[in-house]
N, C-alpha and C positions, 0 to 999 in steps of 0.2 A: 418603464414598470414602478409603479410604485414601491420606493422604498423598502427592502424588506426590514430598514430595521425600527419603523416605528411601532411604538407599542411592547416592542420586543427590546432591543438593543441600546444603549447607553450613543449618545449622538456624536461622533468628533471629525474635527478636517482639518487635515494639515495643509494650508494656505499653498503653500511652497515646497517644493521637494527637499527633502532634505537628506544627510548623510545619517546611513545607519548606525545606529548605535550599537546594538547586540538583538540578535534573533532569540526569541524567550523559546525557551523549555517547554515541552507538552505538559508535562506537570505540575505546570507553572497554574495559577486562576486560571480559569476561560470565561467566555461569555457567552459561547455556543459552539452546538456542536453540527455541522453539517454533513447528512451521506446521502445519496441515491438508494431508491426505494427501486430495484428491477422490476421492470414490468413483466417478464416473463421466464420462467422457468426453464433452466437449458436443461436437466434431465427428468425425466418422468418419478416421479416420487420423491424428488429432491424438493422440498418447497423453499422459493425465497421469499414469499410469503411469511412462514416460519422463523426465517431468520432475522429478518426487520422487525417483526412482533418483536419479538425478547429483546433485540437492540433496543428500541424504542422504551417498552418495560421499562427496561434497567437503568437507561442514559436519564427516563424522565425524572426520575425522584431527585436529582442537582444541577440538571442541566435544560438550557431551554435548545429549541433542535428547529434546524432549518432540511427540508426534507425535498431534495430533486425528484422531482415526478416528469411522467412523460404527458401528458395532457390531464384536464377537466376529470374525464371521465375517471383515469388510474388515479387522480387524489378522492374523487365521490368514493370510489371502493376501498382506496383505505383508509378515511375518514368511518367510513360505514364498518369495517371491521375491528377499529379500533374501539370504536362507540360500544359496537357490540360484545365489548371483551373489556367494558365500562375504565377503556382507559381515556384519559381529558387528553383534550389536545390543546386546550387554552395556549402553550409556551410550544405548538409545533408552528411553522411557518411549512406549507407549500408553496414551493415554486414552481414552474411550470420552463424545465430543460430543454436549453433551444439546443442543444446536441445531442448527435445518433445516439443514442440507448449503447445498443451492441461496440458501438467504437468507445461510449465514452461514461462508462462504469461507475471507474474510482476517481470522487472530487480530490481523494491525498495525491493524487500523483500530477492533474493539470489544474491543481486550485491555488489559491493564493500562495504565495512566501511568505510571512509575516517578519516585520523587524521594529522594531521602538527607534524611531529617531530621536536626534537629541531633546526636544521640548517631551519623552518619553510617549509620543503618540505613534499607535499603531500604522503602519503604513505599509506598501506591499512591492515586492521585486516581482517582475512577470519575467519568466523566464521563458525560454521557446519549448514550442514541443511538436515532435515528430513521430506520435504515437507509437511510442516504446521504440524510437530507432526501425520500425518496420519500413520506413517512409524516409527517404532524400527528402532533407529541408527544402529541397530545389524544386522537387520532383511537383508534377499539377494534382497527381493524387494528393499528396499532403494538403495543398492549398485549398482542394474541393472537399474536399472529406475532414480536414480538421480544424477548418476557421472556425467553424462554433467553439468548438473544446479549445482552442486558442485565446477567443476572445471571453472565456469562461471567468479566469481569476479578477480582470478587469471589470467583466460586471459583477463580480462579488462588490468588490472594490466598491462599485458606482452604488449598491445599494444598501451599503455597509456607509457610506458618506467617509469612507477612507482618500488616503494620498494613493497613487501610483505610484510610487518614490523614483523608481528607474525601469525601463525596461531593458534586457539583455535579449542578445542574439546566442545564447550560451543554451543549448540545448541538456533539460534535468528535470527528472520528477521528483515529486515530494516522495515517492515511496523511496527512493534513492541513494536521501542522505539522510542522516542524525546530527541533530545539534544537541551541546551539554546545556543551552543557556547561556556558558558564562566562556564564549568566542571559540567554544573548538567544533570543528565538522566534523564525520566518520564519511568516507566516500569510496565504493568503489572505482579501483583504478581502471579494468576491463570493461567496464561499462562505460562511465564517463570521457574513455579514449573514445568508443564505437558512435557515442553518442555524437562526437563533435569532430568529427574524424581534420584532421588540419592541424590541429592542436597538439602540444606535448602536454605530460602531466603537468610541466612547471607551469607551462599556460594558463594551464585553468587552476594551479594551487592560487598562481596571484589574479586572477578574475574574480573566485567564488572569496578569496582574503579582503580584497577591492568590495565586490557583491554586498556583504555582509558582515563585514567591519571583524573579519576572525582572527584571532591570534595565532591558530596553527590547524593545520588540517592533518588528521589521520589518512592514511590512505592503504586501504586491504585488498590485494591483490585480485580475485575474482570472488564473483557471486557460487552458489549452491549450483553445483549440476542440473538439479530440476528447473529451474528457473532462466537458462539459459533462452537464447530464439526459439523460439517453439520447433522451427521448420529446420533446425540443426543437425541433427541427428535423431535417431532412434535409441531408447534408455530399454535397459532388459529387463523383464519381466520379474516376479518371484521365482518361474521357472529358467532364467538363464537363456528366453528367446527375448533377443531385439528384434522388439515389433509394439514398442511403447511410445505412443506423441505425448508431447508435454500439451496439457488442455488450455489452450491460451498459456501467456506467459508474461510476468511484468519486464522478461530481459534482462536480470541482473540487477535485481531491488537490494540494498541491505536490508530494509525493515523484515525481510523472510528471515534471516538467521542472524542481526546484531542490532541490538539496542542501546542507547545509553537509557538510564531508569534513572540516573542520580547526576551530579555534578561531574564527580568522581567512579560514577561506580555503569557497569556495563554488562549486560546481559548477550552471552554469545551459545548459539546452538551447540549440540556435543553430542558425538557418533562416538562408539566403546570400540573396542579390537574385537568384540567376538558378535558384534553385528555388525562391522565393517569384514568379517571373514565371509557373513551368509550373504550377503545384495551385492552385486555391482555400484551399484547406485549411492548406497552408504560408507561403499571404498573410497570414492571419487571425494564423495564430501566431504568424508572424513579427512582426506588429504590438505583440504582444503578450508575447512574449518582450524585442523593443529593449525598449517601457518596463519591463518589469522591471529590465531589465540599468541602465539611465538612472535606476533608483531605486536600485538596488544601490552603482552606482559613486561614489554621493554617501554611504553608509553607514557608520557604524564600530558597533566591537566597543563594549562597556558599558565599556572604557578610552579610547574615543576614537577607535582605530587603523583604518587604513581596510582593508578588505577585499580580497584575491588573489581574483579572478574567474577561473573555468575554463572555457571554453567548449565545448559537447560535441555530436556534429549531432544531429537531429533524425531519427528511423528513416524510410525512407519508407512510407507508407502503402501496406496491402495489402487490395484487398476484397474479399468472398466470397461468391459466391452459393449458397447451401445450399440443400438440401431440406431441404421443412417435419418429415421424418421428423428430421430430428438437432436430437438433446438442447437445444440452444443456443436453435433455434426453437421449441421445446415451452415453455422459459422464457419468454423472450419475449410469445409467445401468453398463458401465463399471467397475466404480469403485466397486458398488455391486459385480461384479466377481471377481474383482481383488482381494478385502478385501472375500469374498466366504461367503457371508451373505444376507440374507433374511429379519436381525432383524434391529433394530435400537440400539443404545446401552443400552437406557434404559429395552430393553427387549420386546421390541410392535414391530410389524409385519410393516412391509412398507404397504399403504397401496394402492388400487389397479389404476393404471395408471388414470383410467378415475375420480378419486376421487381427486387426488395426485393437491396439486396448489404447485408452488412454489417462493419465497421470494428471489429477487437480491440482493444484498450488495446496500443500499442507503446509503448515507452521502453527509452532504455538509462540513464535517469536512475533507475529504478524498482530497484536495484542493492542488495545486501542484504551488510552488511559482519560480520564475524564476525571471532571468535579466528583468526586466522591467514588465512583469507580472504575474497575478496570475489567476488561470484555476481551477474555479470550479464547479460545479455541478448545473444545473438546471432541474429541472422534468416533468414539466406543458408541455400540446402539447392541443391543441383543445378536446374539448370531456370530459379533465377530471374534477374533484372536483374543487372551486374554491380558497379552501385553500392549495391545493398543487402552486398553482401561488404565494397565498400570502404569502407561506415561503420561496419558491423560491425568491420573492422582498425583504424579512425580512435579510434572510439569504447574501445576497449581497450586500444591504446595511450595513450590519456590517463587512463583508470580504472589503468594499470597504473603509471605515472607520479606519480599522486596518492598511490596506496599501494605505495611500494615495496620494504615490509617485508611484505607479505601477498601470495598466491599469488593471482592472478586467475583466476576461472574463468566460462567463455563457457558459457552454457546456453540452448538453443532453449526460451520459455516462450510462444509463439504457443498451446498447447494450454488453458493458465492463462487466458490473455491474452483468449481468450474472456467469461470471466467478470467484464471489466471490470478487471483490476491484473494485476499479474506476481510478481516475487523477492521485491519487496520488501514490498507487500503480503500477501502471505503467508508473513511469517516475522516474529515477534515477538522480540526480545532479552530475556532476562533478564539485568540487571549482576550484578556481584557484587553481594552481598546485606550483606553489610558489609563497610565500606571499611575 
């Protein structure tokens, strides 16, 4: 395929693999943003086209875009939609994705891990992939279903004309890692150990430090409860009935609840005592988030400086009872067949379809940082409780203060949250190719 770099991105090749110097932070200048335009709605009445259109409109002000599409027909439909709304496509490159769309929505997770080498060229660390830990690295399903996804980061590197510095057998997704751009990485211990069984935390600590030339790693104990394995157990709904299934799940990603937003600044989700008393989900997550805070307030950066920690609300859970004809229900049923199971991991049966509710992946921390703009979630619409509207407002004010020199745009990402991720998951930044 003709290099996507021609006419859009500056050309840069590192002729020999060179050791990493550092990982650039997401808030540094970017060359482009990659994202996937979903091919179909997951839930009736929630338009993925609307989400992606708003993303394009906001990002194009100061960013070039590379958009993964399913095929030429999909591409032409998108171009027609943008043109009809007077959105120029000059700074957009569309690439036909070779991966399976239901399995490969989020390029943040299986896309390239960027490093600057010692010559200040951008290079790629190629991590292993196991479909968020749902498939064993050695299973035939992993090889059959995931080969196109595993090749994706190398394909992007080739199309950009940059070097793959090293390939690693360690499994880790992009949304599971947070870099501060100055030698520090934050990880979730439970997630990394589940992805790489047979490795200890010390083993992984050494590997990551070597791969990315890190000075230290901050280990947080657990992900949020609603972002654990989608088939692990059932969550209690607003009435306390345990009949809620996670609607897909990244299975333990840090970008759902904790982010670096500066070299010495961290944003961390928060749940109040009052909220914890009203909801089992909030109560469990409060314990986990408070444990993270107690770790982070004692941590320092690579130079021994303590972090500024900013707390941000956790969205109100929204539970959806859906018809079996909905696309997301079909995908969940397909996964059940794929894994040949009618039971959850804890041994209980799946609830009957009539009783089942779904919880999409909701987060104010899953925001995208790009040139000149931050895209963040807002969930309120007419008819929903005022508490959602108030949390949207508070979250916006916090992000606006955190990024005073960027426009902050709120987008309702619910249509893509049903696939287990959000705005950050569905965007992968390309840093400046040569410093």
